[in-house]
C-alpha positions in Angstrom: -0.2 0.0 -0.2 0.6 3.4 0.0 2.6 2.8 3.3 5.7 0.1 3.4 6.3 -1.6 0.3 4.7 -4.7 0.8 7.9 -7.3 2.3 5.8 -10.4 3.3 4.4 -11.2 0.1 7.8 -10.6 -1.4 10.1 -11.7 0.3 8.5 -15.3 0.7 10.3 -15.4 -2.6 13.3 -13.7 -2.1 12.9 -11.1 -4.5 14.6 -9.1 -2.0 18.2 -9.1 -1.2 19.9 -7.6 1.7 22.1 -4.5 1.4 20.6 -1.7 -0.1 22.5 1.4 -0.5 20.1 3.1 2.0 22.1 0.9 4.9 25.5 2.4 4.7 24.2 5.9 5.4 21.6 4.9 8.1 21.2 7.0 11.3 22.1 5.9 14.4 20.0 5.9 17.7 21.7 8.2 20.2 18.6 8.6 23.1 17.5 6.4 25.6 15.3 3.8 24.8 13.4 3.7 28.6 13.6 7.4 28.5 11.4 7.5 25.0 9.0 4.8 25.9 8.1 6.3 29.3 7.3 9.4 27.5 5.6 7.5 24.5 3.3 5.8 27.3 2.2 9.1 28.6 1.3 10.5 25.1 -0.5 7.5 24.4 -3.0 8.2 27.4 -3.0 11.3 26.4 -4.4 10.2 23.0 -7.3 8.5 24.3 -5.7 4.9 24.7 -7.2 3.6 28.2 -4.7 2.5 31.0 -5.9 -1.1 31.1 -5.0 -1.3 27.4 -1.9 0.2 28.1 -1.3 -2.2 30.8 -2.0 -5.4 28.8 0.4 -4.2 26.1 2.8 -3.1 28.0 5.2 -6.3 28.1 5.5 -6.1 24.2 6.4 -2.8 24.1 10.0 -3.7 23.8 13.2 -2.7 21.5 14.1 -5.7 19.5 17.4 -4.9 17.3 16.6 -7.4 14.7 14.0 -5.1 13.6 16.6 -2.7 12.8 18.6 -4.9 10.8 15.8 -5.9 8.6 14.7 -2.3 8.1 18.2 -1.4 7.5 18.8 -4.3 4.8 15.7 -3.7 2.9 17.3 -4.8 -0.5 16.5 -3.3 -4.1 14.9 -5.6 -6.6 16.9 -6.2 -9.8 14.2 -7.9 -11.5 12.7 -7.2 -14.5 8.7 -7.3 -14.6 8.6 -10.6 -16.4 10.9 -12.3 -14.1 9.1 -10.7 -11.2 5.8 -11.2 -12.2 6.9 -14.8 -13.3 8.0 -15.3 -9.4 4.9 -13.9 -8.4 2.3 -15.6 -10.7 4.1 -18.9 -10.8 1.4 -22.0 -10.7 -0.7 -22.3 -8.8 -1.5 -18.6 -7.8 -3.8 -18.0 -11.2 -5.6 -21.0 -10.7 -6.2 -21.1 -6.9 -6.7 -16.8 -7.4 -9.7 -18.7 -10.2 -11.2 -21.1 -7.5 -11.0 -18.7 -4.7 -13.0 -16.4 -7.2 -15.5 -19.2 -7.8 -15.8 -20.4 -4.1 -16.8 -16.4 -3.0 -18.6 -15.5 -5.6 -21.9 -14.3 -3.9 -19.5 -12.0 -1.3 -17.8 -10.8 -4.2 -20.7 -9.8 -5.9 -22.4 -8.2 -2.8 -18.3 -6.5 -2.4 -18.8 -5.2 -5.8 -22.4 -3.4 -5.6 -20.7 -2.1 -2.4 -17.4 -0.3 -3.4 -17.2 -1.3 -7.3 -14.3 -3.0 -7.2 -14.2 -6.2 -9.5 -13.3 -9.5 -7.8 -10.0 -9.9 -10.1 -8.2 -6.6 -8.6 -9.2 -8.1 -4.8 -8.0 -11.0 -5.6 -4.9 -9.8 -7.2 -3.9 -8.0 -4.1 -5.3 -10.6 -1.8 -3.0 -13.4 -3.8 -0.1 -11.3 -3.7 -0.2 -9.8 0.1 -0.6 -13.0 1.8 -1.4 -15.9 -0.6 -5.2 -16.1 -0.2 -4.6 -15.8 3.4 -2.0 -18.6 4.0 0.6 -16.4 4.5 0.4 -13.8 7.4 3.7 -13.0 8.7 4.8 -14.9 12.5 6.6 -11.4 13.6 5.1 -9.4 17.0 3.8 -6.3 15.7 4.0 -4.5 19.2 7.5 -4.7 19.6 8.2 -4.5 16.0 6.1 -1.0 15.4 7.7 0.0 19.1 11.4 -0.5 17.9 10.3 1.1 14.2 8.5 3.9 16.5 11.8 4.5 18.7 14.1 4.5 15.6 15.7 7.7 14.0 14.5 6.9 10.6 10.7 7.1 10.7 10.0 7.3 13.8 7.2 9.8 13.8 5.2 8.0 11.1 5.7 4.8 13.2 4.8 6.2 16.1 1.2 6.7 14.8 1.0 3.2 13.5 2.0 2.1 17.3 -0.8 4.4 18.5 -3.0 2.8 16.0 -2.2 -0.4 17.2 -3.2 0.0 20.3 -6.5 1.3 19.3 -6.8 -1.7 17.0 -6.7 -3.6 20.6 -8.7 -1.1 22.2 -11.6 -1.3 19.8 -11.9 -5.2 20.6 -10.9 -6.2 17.2 -7.4 -8.1 18.1 -5.9 -9.2 21.7 -2.7 -8.3 22.4 -2.0 -11.6 21.5 -3.2 -12.0 18.2 -1.3 -9.0 17.0 0.9 -10.9 14.8 2.1 -10.4 11.2 4.8 -8.6 9.1 7.9 -7.4 10.5 7.2 -4.2 9.9 3.5 -4.0 11.2 1.3 -5.1 8.6 -0.9 -7.8 9.2 -3.7 -9.5 7.8 -4.7 -11.1 4.7 -4.7 -7.5 2.8 -1.2 -6.6 5.2 -2.8 -3.7 6.6 -1.0 -1.3 8.5 -2.8 -0.4 11.8 -3.8 3.0 10.6 -5.3 1.4 7.5 -6.4 -1.3 9.5 -8.8 1.9 11.9 -9.2 4.2 8.5 -10.6 1.2 5.9 -11.2 -1.5 8.0 -15.1 -2.8 7.8 -17.5 -5.0 9.5 -19.0 -6.9 6.3 -20.0 -10.5 8.1 -21.8 -8.0 10.7 -20.2 -9.9 13.8 -19.4 -6.6 15.8 -16.1 -6.3 14.8 -13.2 -5.7 12.2 -11.4 -8.9 11.6 -9.0 -8.3 8.7 -7.3 -12.0 10.3 -10.1 -14.5 10.3 -12.9 -13.4 9.0 -12.7 -13.7 5.0 -15.6 -11.2 4.2 -13.7 -8.4 6.4 -10.5 -8.9 4.8 -11.8 -8.6 1.3 -14.4 -5.7 2.0 -11.6 -3.9 3.6 -9.4 -3.8 0.7 -12.2 -3.1 -1.8 -13.2 -0.3 0.5 -9.4 1.3 0.3 -9.2 0.8 -3.2 -12.2 2.7 -3.2 -11.3 5.4 -1.4 -8.6 6.2 -3.2 -9.9 6.8 -6.1 -11.3 3.3 -8.2 -13.6 4.3 -11.1 -16.5 1.4 -10.9 -17.0 -0.3 -14.2 -13.7 1.5 -15.5 -10.4 -0.7 -17.0 -7.1 -0.3 -15.5 -4.5 -2.2 -17.9 -4.1 -3.4 -21.0 -1.6 -5.1 -23.1 -0.6 -3.2 -26.3 1.4 -4.2 -29.0 4.0 -1.1 -30.5 5.3 0.0 -33.8 8.8 1.7 -33.4 7.9 4.6 -35.1 5.6 5.5 -31.7 7.6 8.8 -30.3 8.9 6.9 -27.3 9.4 10.0 -25.3 5.4 9.9 -24.6 5.8 6.6 -22.3 5.5 7.9 -19.4 3.2 7.4 -16.4 1.9 10.5 -16.1 1.9 11.5 -19.6 -1.6 11.0 -20.7 -3.2 10.7 -24.1 -6.6 9.7 -25.5 -7.1 6.3 -26.3 -7.5 7.6 -30.1 -4.5 9.1 -30.0 -2.3 6.2 -29.2 -4.5 4.3 -31.8 -3.8 6.9 -34.0 0.5 6.0 -33.6 0.1 2.2 -34.0 -0.8 1.4 -30.7 -2.8 -1.6 -30.9 -4.7 -4.3 -28.3 -3.2 -7.5 -27.6 -6.3 -9.0 -27.1 -10.1 -7.5 -27.0 -10.7 -3.6 -28.1 -9.3 -0.6 -26.9 -12.2 1.5 -24.8 -14.3 3.4 -26.5 -14.7 7.4 -26.6 -12.2 9.8 -25.2 -10.7 7.7 -22.3 -7.3 8.8 -21.0 -4.4 6.6 -21.1 -0.6 6.6 -20.4 1.5 4.1 -22.5 3.7 2.5 -19.8 6.9 0.3 -20.7 8.2 -1.7 -17.5 11.4 -3.3 -19.5 11.5 -0.5 -22.1 10.7 -0.6 -25.8 12.3 -4.2 -26.1 9.4 -5.2 -23.3 6.1 -5.7 -22.6 3.8 -2.4 -23.1 0.5 -2.0 -21.8 -1.8 1.1 -21.8 -2.7 2.2 -18.2 -5.8 3.7 -17.6 -6.9 6.0 -14.7 -7.8 3.2 -12.0 -3.8 1.8 -12.5 -3.0 4.8 -10.1 -5.3 3.0 -7.5 -2.5 0.1 -7.5 0.2 2.8 -7.6 -1.2 4.3 -4.5 -1.7 1.0 -2.8 2.2 -0.2 -3.4 4.7 2.7 -4.8 6.5 -0.1 -6.2 6.8 0.0 -10.1 7.3 -3.3 -10.8 4.8 -4.8 -7.8 2.4 -2.1 -9.0 2.6 -3.2 -12.3 2.3 -6.9 -11.5 -0.5 -6.8 -9.5 -2.5 -5.2 -12.0 -1.5 -7.4 -14.4 -2.6 -10.5 -12.4 -5.9 -9.1 -11.9 -6.3 -8.7 -16.0 -5.2 -12.4 -16.3 -7.8 -13.1 -13.5 -10.2 -11.2 -15.5 -9.2 -13.9 -18.9 -6.6 -11.9 -20.9 -4.1 -14.1 -22.1 -0.1 -14.2 -20.9 2.1 -11.4 -21.1 3.9 -11.3 -24.4 7.7 -12.4 -24.5 8.8 -11.5 -27.9 11.9 -9.3 -27.7 12.6 -8.9 -23.6 15.4 -11.4 -24.5 17.4 -8.4 -25.8 16.6 -6.4 -22.2 19.1 -6.5 -19.6 18.8 -5.3 -16.3 21.7 -2.9 -14.5 23.3 -4.3 -11.1 22.5 -2.0 -8.3 26.0 -0.7 -8.3 25.4 0.2 -12.0 21.9 1.8 -11.3 23.6 4.0 -8.6 26.1 5.2 -10.4 23.5 6.0 -13.3 21.9 7.9 -10.9 24.7 10.2 -9.4 25.3 10.5 -13.7 21.7 11.8 -13.8 22.3 13.8 -10.7 25.3 16.0 -12.3 23.4 16.7 -15.1 21.1 18.4 -12.7 18.3 15.9 -12.6 16.3 15.2 -9.4 16.2 11.7 -8.5 16.3 11.8 -5.2 18.7 9.5 -3.0 21.2 7.3 -5.5 20.0 4.3 -3.6 19.8 2.0 -6.8 16.0 1.7 -7.1 14.7 2.7 -10.7 12.1 5.0 -9.6 9.6 7.1 -11.2 12.1 10.3 -10.8 14.8 8.2 -12.2 12.7 6.8 -15.2 12.0 10.3 -16.4 15.5 11.8 -15.9 16.2 9.0 -18.1 14.3 9.9 -20.8 15.1 13.6 -20.7 19.0 12.2 -21.0 17.8 9.9 -23.6 16.1 12.9 -25.6 18.9 15.1 -25.7 21.6 12.4 -26.8 19.3 11.0 -29.5 18.6 7.7 -28.1 15.3 5.9 -28.4 13.7 7.5 -25.1 12.1 4.7 -23.2 13.1 5.2 -20.0 14.8 1.9 -20.0 18.7 2.2 -18.3 21.0 0.7 -20.0 24.8 0.6 -20.1 24.9 2.7 -23.2 23.5 5.2 -21.9 25.8 5.1 -18.5 28.8 5.1 -21.4 27.4 7.9 -23.4 26.5 10.1 -20.4 30.7 9.5 -18.7 31.5 10.6 -21.7 29.7 13.7 -21.7 
C-alpha cells in the first residue's frame, strides 16, 4: 500500500536482497529507549488509549534489534517485470485465484455492488499480499512497531502506527496476543498497517468486529473499501497489453503522460486482445522493461495500484495479475531477451551521473523509481537515443563521455 513496501509476499519468494545503498548511510539512535518509552506511554494516554489497554500491551512494547537490521537491509529489486511477475504468479497462484473467485462468488458480488471494485482486482491483491490468507507473517507487531517508532529513521510515521495498533486492541478487534504479522507492522490477509486497519477496515460479516485476519468477508471488503477510497472508478479498465510500432514517439511513454486512447491508436498502438475502450478515455503508455519488453496502456484506475504500493514493478504486476484473473492472455515475451537489467552498483552510478546533469532523482539508492525514469527519458532525448526510460550500460557510457 502507499505505506511500507509489501515485504511479506515479496520476501516469501526471495525477490528482495540484503544490502541496500540506504543501509550504508543509516542514522544512528542516540537517545535512551527507556526514556522514549516512558514518554510514549504518557502520550498514548493523552491520545485516548485506556490505561488497561496500555497495561496489557506494555510487556510487548520492547526494543528488538533484529527489526532494525531488517529495516536497514531492505534490498533493491533488480529483476525485470517479467522475472518478477513469473515468480509471483507461478502456479498455482493464478488457478487458485480463480478458484477463490468462484468459491466466494456471492460475497464478491456483494462487495462489488457496495464498493465498485471487481473480484479479480481484490483477488489479485489478496493473492500477492498473503497468498489468499496462507501467509500472514509470524512477527509480533507491537515490539516491531515500538522499535520502529523509537528508531531515528521513520520514527514519527511508526509512532502513529503504534498508537493505531493500540486502538485496534482497544476497539476489541484484536487481542494483544493476536497482533502478529509482518516485521514492519502489517498484518492480516491484505497486510494492512494498523493505521489503514483503523481507517479502512469494515465489519462486512456483521459480527461487530473488524477482523482482517480470520474473516474473509471483512478482509476482502476492507480491501475494496480502501481501493474505492483512494479513487477506484466503478466499471472502468485499469491495464491492457498492447503492441507498439517502432515509430511511436517513445518519450510519450510515461506513467504521467496521458493521451486519449484515440491518439495512441493513431500512433499505431493496438490491443493484444479485445478492443481499446471507446470514447475519449485517457491512458498512459507504460513500458516496464523499455521498448523491447511488454507494453501496456494504463488507464486512470491503474493509479490506484500505484497508490496501494509505490513500487513500479509491484504495482504493474498486481494490475497485470488482475487482468489475467479476468481472462486476459499471458503477456508477450517477444523481444524480452534483448532486455538486460543493471546491477545495483550500475544503477547507483547512473543516478549519480543523472544528478550531475541536474536531474532530481532523489537519493542515489539503486532503485529505478519514477524520478529516475523521467531523468533517463530526458537524457535519452538529449543524446538522441530511443527515449523509453530504460536504464542501459550504453546510457551510462554516453553520460560518462559527456
